C-alpha positions as CSV (number, residue, x, y, z in Angstrom):
1,M,119.7,99.3,72.1
2,K,119.2,97.3,75.4
3,D,121.3,98.0,78.3
4,P,122.4,94.2,79.2
5,K,122.7,95.4,83.0
6,N,118.7,96.3,82.6
7,M,118.0,92.8,80.7
8,A,119.8,90.9,83.5
9,K,118.0,92.7,85.9
10,R,114.8,92.4,84.3
11,G,115.5,88.9,84.0
12,V,116.2,87.6,87.7
13,R,112.7,89.6,88.6
14,N,110.8,87.7,86.0
15,R,112.3,84.0,88.0
16,Q,111.4,85.9,91.2
17,R,108.2,86.4,90.1
18,K,107.1,83.5,88.4
19,A,108.6,81.2,90.9
20,G,106.5,82.9,93.6
21,L,103.4,82.3,92.3
22,E,101.2,80.9,95.0
23,G,100.9,77.5,94.9
24,G,102.1,76.7,91.4
25,K,98.5,78.7,90.1
26,F,99.5,80.0,87.3
27,P,96.6,83.0,85.6
28,R,93.6,81.3,83.7
29,F,92.0,83.8,81.0
30,W,88.4,83.4,79.7
31,G,86.2,85.0,77.0
32,T,86.9,85.7,73.5
33,H,88.6,88.8,73.5
34,A,91.1,88.3,76.3
35,V,92.2,84.7,75.2
36,E,91.9,85.8,71.2
37,A,94.4,88.8,72.3
38,A,96.8,86.4,74.3
39,F,97.0,83.9,71.2
40,N,98.1,86.9,68.9
41,N,100.4,87.8,71.7
42,P,103.9,86.3,70.7
43,E,105.2,87.2,74.4
44,R,102.6,85.1,75.6
45,Q,103.5,81.9,76.4
46,I,99.7,80.0,76.6
47,R,100.2,76.4,79.1
48,W,97.0,74.7,78.0
49,I,93.5,75.7,76.3
50,R,90.1,74.1,77.0
51,G,86.4,75.0,75.2
52,T,83.7,73.2,73.3
53,R,84.1,72.9,69.7
54,E,81.9,76.0,68.6
55,A,84.2,78.6,70.6
56,L,87.5,77.0,69.6
57,A,86.5,76.6,65.9
58,Q,86.7,80.3,65.9
59,F,90.3,80.7,66.7
60,E,93.7,80.1,65.0
61,L,95.0,77.9,68.0
62,P,98.8,78.0,68.8
63,A,101.2,75.3,67.5
64,G,102.3,72.8,70.4
65,V,99.9,73.8,72.6
66,S,97.7,71.2,74.9
67,V,94.0,71.7,73.7
68,E,91.2,69.8,75.4
69,F,87.3,69.9,74.2
70,A,84.8,70.5,77.2
71,D,81.3,71.1,78.2
72,V,80.2,74.5,79.3
73,A,79.8,72.8,83.0
74,D,83.4,71.3,83.2
75,L,84.7,75.0,82.2
76,A,82.6,76.8,84.3
77,R,84.6,74.6,87.6
78,L,88.3,75.6,86.1
79,V,87.2,79.6,86.7
80,A,85.5,82.0,89.5
81,R,81.9,81.4,89.8
82,D,80.1,83.1,87.1
83,A,82.5,84.1,85.1
84,P,81.7,84.6,81.2
85,H,83.8,82.2,79.6
86,Q,82.1,82.9,76.5
87,G,83.2,78.9,75.8
88,V,87.0,78.9,76.4
89,V,89.4,79.0,79.2
90,I,93.3,78.9,79.0
91,E,95.9,78.8,81.1
92,V,99.1,80.8,80.8
93,E,102.4,82.1,82.2
94,P,102.5,86.0,83.7
95,L,104.4,88.4,81.3
96,D,107.6,89.0,81.6
97,D,108.3,92.4,83.6
98,M,109.2,95.5,81.8
99,L,111.3,97.9,83.4
100,L,110.7,101.4,84.1
101,A,114.2,103.0,82.4
102,E,112.9,101.1,79.1
103,V,109.2,103.4,79.3
104,L,110.8,106.2,80.1
105,S,113.3,105.8,77.0
106,G,110.5,105.7,74.7
107,D,107.7,108.4,72.9
108,P,107.7,111.2,75.4
109,L,104.3,112.1,73.9
110,R,102.6,108.7,75.5
111,P,101.6,109.5,78.9
112,V,102.4,106.9,81.4
113,V,99.5,105.7,83.9
114,V,100.8,105.3,87.9
115,L,98.1,103.6,89.9
116,D,98.7,104.1,93.4
117,Q,97.1,100.9,95.7
118,V,94.6,100.6,93.2
119,T,93.4,97.0,94.0
120,D,90.2,95.9,92.5
121,P,91.2,93.8,89.2
122,H,87.9,95.0,87.4
123,N,89.2,98.9,87.8
124,V,92.9,97.7,86.7
125,G,91.5,96.2,83.7
126,A,89.5,99.2,82.9
127,I,92.6,101.3,83.0
128,F,94.5,98.8,80.7
129,R,91.4,99.0,78.1
130,S,91.3,102.9,78.5
131,A,95.3,103.1,78.3
132,A,95.2,101.0,74.8
133,A,92.6,103.1,73.6
134,F,94.6,106.7,74.1
135,D,98.0,105.3,73.5
136,A,99.0,105.5,77.4
137,A,103.1,103.8,77.0
138,A,102.6,102.0,80.3
139,I,101.0,101.3,83.5
140,V,102.8,101.4,86.2
141,T,102.3,99.8,89.9
142,Q,103.6,98.6,93.5
143,D,105.0,94.7,93.0
144,R,102.9,94.7,96.6
145,H,99.0,96.8,96.7
146,A,98.3,95.5,93.2
147,P,96.5,92.7,91.9
148,P,98.2,89.8,89.8
149,E,97.9,89.4,86.5
150,S,94.6,87.3,86.4
151,G,91.5,86.5,84.3
152,T,89.4,89.5,86.3
153,I,92.0,91.6,84.9
154,A,92.0,90.2,81.4
155,K,88.3,90.5,80.8
156,A,87.7,94.3,81.7
157,A,91.0,95.1,79.7
158,S,89.4,93.5,76.7
159,G,92.6,92.2,75.5
160,A,94.7,95.5,76.5
161,L,96.7,93.5,79.1
162,E,98.2,92.5,76.0
163,I,99.2,95.5,74.4
164,V,100.0,98.1,77.2
165,P,103.2,97.4,79.1
166,W,102.8,96.8,82.9
167,V,105.9,97.7,85.2
168,R,106.1,96.6,88.4
169,V,108.0,98.6,90.9
170,V,109.5,98.2,94.4
171,N,109.0,101.7,95.4
172,L,106.6,104.2,93.9
173,A,107.9,107.1,95.4
174,R,111.5,106.4,93.6
175,A,109.5,105.6,90.3
176,L,108.1,108.8,90.4
177,E,111.8,110.4,91.0
178,E,113.1,108.8,88.1
179,M,110.3,109.9,86.2
180,A,111.2,113.5,86.9
181,E,114.9,113.1,86.3
182,A,113.9,112.0,82.8
183,G,111.6,114.8,82.1
184,Y,107.8,113.7,83.0
185,W,105.9,116.2,84.3
186,R,104.1,114.4,87.5
187,I,100.2,115.2,87.5
188,G,98.2,113.2,90.6
189,L,94.5,113.5,90.6
190,D,92.9,114.8,93.7
191,G,89.7,115.7,93.7
192,D,90.5,118.1,96.8
193,A,92.4,119.9,94.8
194,E,92.4,123.8,93.7
195,D,93.5,123.5,89.8
196,T,91.2,121.3,87.1
197,L,93.4,118.5,85.2
198,A,93.0,120.9,81.6
199,Q,95.2,124.1,84.0
200,T,97.8,121.6,84.6
201,L,98.8,120.0,81.4
202,G,102.2,120.6,80.1
203,A,103.3,119.9,76.4
204,G,106.2,117.7,78.1
205,P,106.5,113.9,78.8
206,I,103.6,113.2,81.7
207,A,102.8,111.1,84.2
208,L,98.8,110.5,85.7
209,V,98.9,109.8,88.9
210,L,96.2,108.1,90.5
211,G,95.2,106.7,94.1
212,A,92.9,104.1,95.2
213,E,89.4,105.0,95.4
214,G,88.2,105.9,99.1
215,E,91.4,106.8,100.3
216,G,93.3,108.1,96.9
217,L,96.9,109.2,97.0
218,R,99.1,108.4,99.8
219,P,100.7,111.7,101.1
220,N,104.3,110.2,100.0
221,V,103.0,109.6,96.5
222,A,101.5,112.8,96.7
223,G,104.1,114.6,97.7
224,H,106.2,113.4,94.4
225,C,103.7,114.8,92.1
226,D,104.9,118.5,90.1
227,V,101.0,119.4,90.9
228,L,97.8,117.7,92.0
229,A,94.7,118.3,89.8
230,K,91.2,117.6,89.7
231,L,88.4,117.0,87.4
232,P,85.8,119.3,87.5
233,I,82.7,117.1,88.1
234,S,79.1,118.3,89.2
235,S,78.6,119.2,92.6
236,A,76.0,116.8,92.8
237,M,78.7,113.7,92.8
238,E,81.6,113.7,95.1
239,S,84.1,111.8,93.4
240,L,84.3,109.5,90.0
241,N,85.5,105.8,89.7
242,V,89.1,105.3,89.4
243,S,88.8,103.8,85.9
244,N,86.6,106.5,84.7
245,A,88.6,109.3,86.1
246,A,91.3,107.6,84.5
247,A,89.6,107.5,80.8
248,I,88.4,110.7,81.5
249,S,91.9,112.3,82.3
250,L,93.7,110.1,79.0
251,Y,91.2,111.5,76.7
252,A,92.0,115.0,77.9
253,I,95.6,114.7,77.6
254,R,94.9,113.2,74.3
255,M,93.0,116.3,73.0
256,D,95.2,118.8,74.7
257,R,97.7,117.6,72.2
258,G,95.8,118.2,69.3
259,E,95.6,114.3,68.5
260,G,91.7,114.2,68.9
C-alpha cells in the first residue's frame, strides 16, 4: 500500500521540477524506438507529435494529442543539429519523480544503479539501456549535477527511459545511507581498488555506485560505500567508459546470481 505522506511529498517535488523547466521548454524526443516507447508508456504525457506521413504511419498514435505532418527539413529544425530523428519528433512532459523509498521496498534481487555526477547524456542514456537489459530496479542521481530528461538521453536509452525508474535525490550520501538502512550492500567502482567486483559481490540487495569519467567517485560518496571494487581490465587500457563499466558490472551481478 502506498504511503500517503510519500505520495504527497512526491507530488510537491513533481510540481516544483516541472515549474522550473527553463523557459517553458519541455523535452523533445526523436527516433522510432524512443518515440514508440513513450507512446507505450501510460505515465508519459505527450504534448504534440510532428512527423512525416511515412514515419507516423508505423505508429498507433495516442488519442487526443496534436499531430502535424512535416517534411524532413522542418523536423530537423525542431531538434538538435544532426539528430537522427527518423521522421518523427514529439514533445513530452517529464515523468513524475519516484521516491527512493518506493524503490528500496521493491524486489531486493534487482540492483540499484547510483550515478555520482555523471553528466554526459549519451552515457546516462546508455546506462539506462543496460539497466533495462539487466533488470536493474532504478537509476539514482542527484537533482543537481545530472542531466535532465532529453531527446539525447531517450535516443541513447532506446526506450529504456520509459522502463527504468529515475530517482532524483537532493543528497547522494544520504541516499546511500538510506540504502544501507534498507540492507543494500553498496559497491563503488574504482579503478584503483584492491578487490575485483567479483570478489565483493554478495547475496543480498546491491547498490552499484559509479562516478564521472576522469574524476571518478567523490570522496564523500566513496566513503558511503561498503566496499570499493575494480573491473579486471587489461593494463593496455587505463579505464573504461562509465556506460561500458555499468553494463559489464550489471552483467556480472546477474551472472553471480545464476540468472544468466
